[in-house]
C-alpha positions in Angstrom: 108.1 38.2 64.3 111.7 38.8 65.3 113.2 37.1 68.4 115.8 38.3 70.8 119.1 36.3 70.7 119.1 33.8 73.5 122.1 35.5 75.2 119.9 38.5 76.0 117.9 38.1 79.1 114.8 40.2 79.7 115.0 42.8 82.4 112.3 42.4 85.1 110.0 45.2 86.0 111.4 45.2 89.6 114.9 45.8 88.2 113.7 48.7 86.2 111.9 50.3 89.2 114.9 49.8 91.5 117.2 51.4 88.9 114.7 54.3 88.5 114.5 54.9 92.2 118.2 54.5 92.8 119.0 57.1 90.2 116.9 59.6 92.2 118.5 59.2 95.6 120.5 62.0 97.1 124.2 61.4 98.0 123.4 61.7 101.7 120.4 62.2 103.9 122.0 65.6 104.9 121.0 66.8 101.4 117.4 66.6 102.3 116.8 70.3 103.2 113.1 70.6 102.7 110.7 72.4 105.1 109.8 70.8 108.4 106.7 72.9 109.1 103.9 74.7 107.3 102.1 74.1 104.1 103.9 72.7 101.1 102.5 72.7 97.6 103.8 70.0 95.3 104.7 70.8 91.7 102.4 69.3 89.0 105.0 66.8 87.8 105.0 65.3 91.3 101.3 65.4 92.1 99.4 65.7 88.8 96.0 64.9 90.3 94.3 65.1 93.7 95.7 66.9 96.7 98.7 69.1 96.0 99.0 71.2 99.2 100.0 69.4 102.4 100.3 70.8 105.9 103.4 69.3 107.5 102.1 70.1 110.9 99.4 67.4 110.4 101.0 63.9 110.6 98.7 62.2 108.1 99.2 64.9 105.5 103.0 64.9 106.2 103.1 61.1 105.7 101.1 61.4 102.5 103.4 64.1 101.1 106.5 62.0 101.8 105.0 59.0 100.3 104.1 60.9 97.1 107.5 62.6 96.8 109.4 59.4 97.4 107.4 57.7 94.6 107.1 60.5 92.1 109.8 63.1 92.9 112.9 63.7 90.9 116.3 64.3 92.6 115.7 68.0 93.0 112.3 67.4 94.4 113.6 65.0 97.0 116.2 67.5 98.3 113.9 70.5 98.2 110.7 68.9 99.6 112.0 66.3 102.1 113.6 67.1 105.5 116.2 64.6 106.8 114.9 64.7 110.4 111.3 64.2 109.4 112.2 61.4 107.0 114.1 59.5 109.6 111.5 60.1 112.3 108.7 58.8 110.0 110.6 56.0 108.3 109.5 53.1 110.6 105.9 53.7 109.4 106.6 55.3 106.0 108.6 52.3 104.9 105.3 50.2 105.2 103.4 52.6 103.0 105.8 52.9 100.0 106.6 50.2 97.5 109.0 47.5 98.2 111.4 48.9 95.6 111.4 52.3 97.1 112.0 50.9 100.6 114.9 48.7 99.4 116.8 51.4 97.5 116.5 53.8 100.4 117.5 51.3 103.0 120.4 49.9 100.9 121.8 53.4 100.4 121.1 54.7 103.9 121.6 51.8 106.4 120.6 54.1 109.2 117.0 53.8 107.9 117.0 50.0 108.2 115.0 48.9 111.2 117.1 47.5 114.0 116.1 44.4 115.8 115.6 44.8 119.5 118.1 43.1 121.7 117.5 42.4 125.3 120.3 42.9 127.7 120.5 41.6 131.2 120.7 44.3 133.7 
C-alpha cells in the first residue's frame, strides 16, 4: 500500500466543508434578491427528497427553506432564493439550526450577522 509523503498533511472534513460553503457565498448580502412572500418551489438539485414547496408567509416553512438553501444551494440558488432582509431578520435563530461550518463562513464574510453582545449603559 502506498503512503503519502510525510510533508503532506491530510485535510480535515471541516476544512473541506468550510471551503465548499465559502465558495458559494455571494459577494454581499445585497445580492440576495429572492422573494420575501408567497410560495417558493426549490429546484431538485437543492431539495431532492421531501418537501420542495415552501410558503414564506409561514415562519417555520420559511426557516426550513432558508436552512435547506444555505446547506444545499449553489451560488445562483442563494441569490435567487434568499432575501437579504429575511436572512438578517431570521439569522439569530437560523444560525442555531445550520451546521457550525455554514454559520462560521457566513458570519466571517458578513460580520453584520454575528450576534452582538448586549452592553448595559447607565442612564
